[in-house]
N, C-alpha and C positions, 0 to 999 in steps of 0.2 A: 953352776947348778942347772942351767938350761939344758946342758947335755945330759945330766943325770935325770932330769924330768922326762926327756925324750926316751931314755932307757926305761924309765918307770912306765911310761905309756906303752912301750913295746911289750914289756913283761905283762902288763895288765891285759893287753890285747891277746897275747898268747894264752894266758890262763883263762880268759873269757871264752876263747875258742875251744880249749880243752874241756871246760865246764859244759859247754853246749853239746859236745859229742859224748862225753862220759855218761850222761844220763841214759844213753841208749844201751850201755852195758848192763844197767839195772833191769831194763826191759828184757834184754836178751837172757839174762840170768833167770828172770821170772818165767819166760816162755819155755826155756829148757827144763826148768823145774816142773812146770805143768805137763809138758810132753813126757818127761821121764816118769812122772806119777801115773799118767794115763797108760803108757806102754807097759809099765810094770804091772798094773792092775788088770789090764785087758789081755795082754799077751804073755804075762808072767816072764818078761824078759827085762833085764836091767844090766847096767854096766857102771863100774866105779868111775869111768870116764865122764859120765853125765854129772855125777856129784862133784868131781874135781873141777870140771870146767865151770860149774856154778861158783865154786870157791875162787877160781882164778879170776872170773869176771867181777866178783864182789871185791876181791883184793885190788884189782886194777881200778875199779871205780873209787874205792876208798882212798887209795894212794894218789892216783892221778888228780883227783878233785881236791886234794888238800890245799893247793895253791889257790884254786878258784874259791874255796870256802873262806880263806883268809882275805882274798880280794873283796868278797861280799860282806866281810865283817861278821861272819857267822861262827867263828871259833868261840869256845867257851871263855867267858871273862867273869870276874867277880863284880858284876854290874852294881850290886848293892853298895859296894864301897867305891868303885870306879866313878859312878855317876855323881858322887858327892863333891868331887874335885872340879875345879875350873877347867875350861877347855884346854888352856895351856898346860896345866898340870897333867891332864889326861894324856896329852901328846908326849910330855916328858916321860910319863909312865910307860907309854908304848915304845918310845925310843929305847928306854932302859931294857924293857922286855925283849925287844928285837935283838939288841946287841948282846945282852948277857944270857938270854935263855934260848930264843928261837934259833939264832945263827949257830951257836955252839952245838945245840942238839942236832940240827941238820948236818953240820960238819961231821959230828961223831958217827951218825948213822950212815952217811956217805962213806966215811973212812972204813967202817966195818962192813957195810952192806955191799959195796962195789966188789971187793974181793970175794964175798960170799956168792954173788951172782956169777962172777968170772969162773970160780971153781965149779959151780953147777953147770955152767955152759961148757967148759972144757971137758968135764967128765961125762956129760950127757946124762946126768942124774935123772933117773926115772922114779916115779912113785912106787913104793913098795906094795901098794894095793894091786890086786889082780885087775888087769885092764886099765891101770892107771896111766896118767899122762907124763910126758917129760916135764921136768920141774923148772928149767931155766927161764921160760917165758914169765912165770909169776915172780921169780926172783928179780927179773929185770925191772919190775915195777918199783922195787925199792929205790934204786938210784934215780930212776926217772921221776918218781913221785917226790922224793925229797929234794931233787934239784929244782923242780917246779916250785916247791914250797919255799926253798931258800931264795930263789929269784924273787918270788912274791914278797918275802920278808924284806929283801933289799928295796923293792919297789915301795913298800909301805913305809919303810924307814926314810927313804928319800922324800916321800910326800909329807911325812910328819915334820921333817927338818925344814922343808920348803914352806910349810904352813907357819912354823915358828918364826921364820924370817919374813913372813908377810907376803910371800910370793904367789901363793895359791889359796883358794878358799878351803874351808874345812874338808879334808879328804874322807872323813868318817860319815859325812852326811850321805844317806842313801837316796838315790833317785828312785822314784816309784816306777817300777817296771815289772814285767811278767817274770816269774821265776822259771827256771829250766823245766820244772815239773809241769807248770802251766803251759809252757811252749810245747812240751812233748804231748800233753793231753790234747791241745789244739791240733797238732799235726796228725795224731791218730784219728781224731774226729774228722779232720779234713779228708784223710785217706779213705776212711769208711764211707764218707759221703760220695767221694769220687767212684768207689767201687759199687755203691748202691745205684748210681746213675748209669753205670756201664751195663 
C-alpha cells in the first residue's frame, strides 16, 4: 500500500499542476473573445478561427481539469443522501463508484476516443467552416483529459482504501487554501501593479 500511496501522491501532484495552468486557458479564451468582438465591431473583420480557438480552449480547460476537479472533490454528488451515511460508509460508496462507474466510463471513452483522435490526426481533418482550424488538437484533449481523470480516480480509490485500513487520515477533508481563480486574480493584480510602477 505504501507504493500505491506514492503513486497516488504523484498523480495528485500532476493534476494539481495541470489545474494551476489550465485556468489560464479560460483567461485566454476570454481575451480572444473580447478582441474578436472589438475587431468585428470596429474594423468589420472577423474569422471563424477566432470562434473555433475559443471552443478549443474551452474544451481543453474542461477536459484537462476533470482530474483536478476530482482531486478537489468538486464533482457533483448527491450530498443530501451521501452526508447521512457514516464516514466509513461514504468511503465504501466512493470505492464502489470509482470501480463500477468512473473507471469503466473512462475506459470506454478512451477506447473510442483515442481512435477518433488518431483518425483526425492521420487525415489532417479541417473544420468545414471558412477559415476554420485543424481539428486533431482538440480531439487530442479527449484521451489526455480522460487519462488524467482515470489516473485521479485510481488515486482517489487508493486513498479511500488506505483510509479504510487506517493508514491515512480522511482524504476527503479539504485544506483551506486559495482556489485557482483566486490565485489567478492575485497574479493579474500583481502584474498590473508591476506595470503601474514601471
